[in-house]
N, C-alpha and C positions, 0 to 999 in steps of 0.2 A: 471694224475688223480690218479694213483696208489700211488704216493708219498703222496698226500693229504690224501688218505684213511689210509695209514700207519701212518701218523702223528696223525690223529684223533684216531686211535687205541692205539697208544703209549700214547697219552694224557689221554685217557679213563682208561688205566691200571696204570697210574702214581698215586701212593698213598702217595707221600712224604708229602703232606699237610693235610692228613687225620687226624693225631693225633692232630694237632693244631686246626683244625675245631671242633673236638670232645670236646676239652677242652673249646673252646669258647662257644659252645652250652651248655655245662654243667655249665659254669659260668653264662651264661644268665639265665638258669633255676634257679640256686641258688639265683641270685639277684632278679628274679621275685618272688620267694617264700618269700624271706626276705621282699620285699616291700609289698606283699599282707598280710603277717601275722606279719609284723613288730611290731605293737602295742601289739599283743598277746605274741610274743616272749619276748619283753621287760618286760611285766608285769610278765610273768612266771619267768624270770631270776631274776627280782627284788625280787619277793617273796621267791625264793630259797636262794638267797644271804642273805636276812633278816633272814631266819630260820637258816642258817649256822652261821651267825654272832651271833644270840642269843644262839645257842648251844655252840659256842666257848667262849662267855663271861660268860656263866653259868658253864663252866667246871672248876673243881678244883681237882687237883690230890690228891689222898689220900696218906698219909704218910704210909710207910711200917712199921709195928709194930715190925719187927725182928731185 
Protein backbone atom coordinates (compact mmCIF):
# COMPACT_ATOMS: atom_id res chain seq x y z
CA UNK A 1 0.00 0.00 0.00
CA UNK A 2 2.84 2.36 0.85
CA UNK A 3 4.35 1.74 -2.58
CA UNK A 4 1.11 2.79 -4.30
CA UNK A 5 0.90 5.93 -2.18
CA UNK A 6 4.50 6.83 -3.03
CA UNK A 7 3.83 6.29 -6.75
CA UNK A 8 0.74 8.50 -6.60
CA UNK A 9 2.74 11.22 -4.79
CA UNK A 10 5.51 11.00 -7.39
CA UNK A 11 2.99 11.21 -10.22
CA UNK A 12 1.33 14.23 -8.58
CA UNK A 13 4.68 16.05 -8.26
CA UNK A 14 5.76 15.22 -11.83
CA UNK A 15 5.60 18.42 -13.88
CA UNK A 16 7.40 17.24 -17.02
CA UNK A 17 4.35 17.70 -19.28
CA UNK A 18 3.15 20.91 -17.68
CA UNK A 19 4.81 23.16 -20.30
CA UNK A 20 3.31 21.27 -23.22
CA UNK A 21 -0.14 21.37 -21.64
CA UNK A 22 0.11 25.12 -21.13
CA UNK A 23 1.10 25.64 -24.77
CA UNK A 24 -1.79 23.47 -25.96
CA UNK A 25 -4.28 25.43 -23.83
CA UNK A 26 -2.86 28.75 -25.06
CA UNK A 27 -3.09 27.58 -28.67
CA UNK A 28 -6.69 26.47 -28.12
CA UNK A 29 -7.56 29.92 -26.73
CA UNK A 30 -5.90 31.71 -29.65
CA UNK A 31 -7.70 29.50 -32.18
CA UNK A 32 -11.01 30.05 -30.38
CA UNK A 33 -10.58 33.83 -30.40
CA UNK A 34 -9.58 33.76 -34.07
CA UNK A 35 -12.65 31.71 -34.95
CA UNK A 36 -14.97 33.95 -32.91
CA UNK A 37 -13.58 37.26 -34.20
CA UNK A 38 -12.31 35.99 -37.58
CA UNK A 39 -14.49 38.16 -39.79
CA UNK A 40 -13.76 41.30 -37.77
CA UNK A 41 -10.01 40.61 -37.76
CA UNK A 42 -10.02 40.01 -41.53
CA UNK A 43 -11.97 43.24 -42.14
CA UNK A 44 -9.64 45.33 -39.97
CA UNK A 45 -6.51 43.88 -41.59
CA UNK A 46 -7.94 44.46 -45.08
CA UNK A 47 -8.74 48.09 -44.23
CA UNK A 48 -5.27 48.72 -42.77
CA UNK A 49 -3.52 47.10 -45.72
CA UNK A 50 -5.59 49.24 -48.09
CA UNK A 51 -4.62 52.43 -46.28
CA UNK A 52 -0.96 51.39 -46.24
CA UNK A 53 -1.11 50.56 -49.95
CA UNK A 54 -2.66 53.95 -50.69
CA UNK A 55 -0.01 55.74 -48.65
CA UNK A 56 2.79 53.87 -50.43
CA UNK A 57 1.37 54.48 -53.91
CA UNK A 58 0.91 58.20 -53.12
CA UNK A 59 4.47 58.59 -51.85
CA UNK A 60 6.89 60.52 -54.00
CA UNK A 61 10.34 61.35 -52.67
CA UNK A 62 11.31 65.00 -52.98
CA UNK A 63 14.55 65.75 -54.72
CA UNK A 64 17.18 67.44 -52.59
CA UNK A 65 17.80 70.95 -53.87
CA UNK A 66 21.47 70.94 -52.74
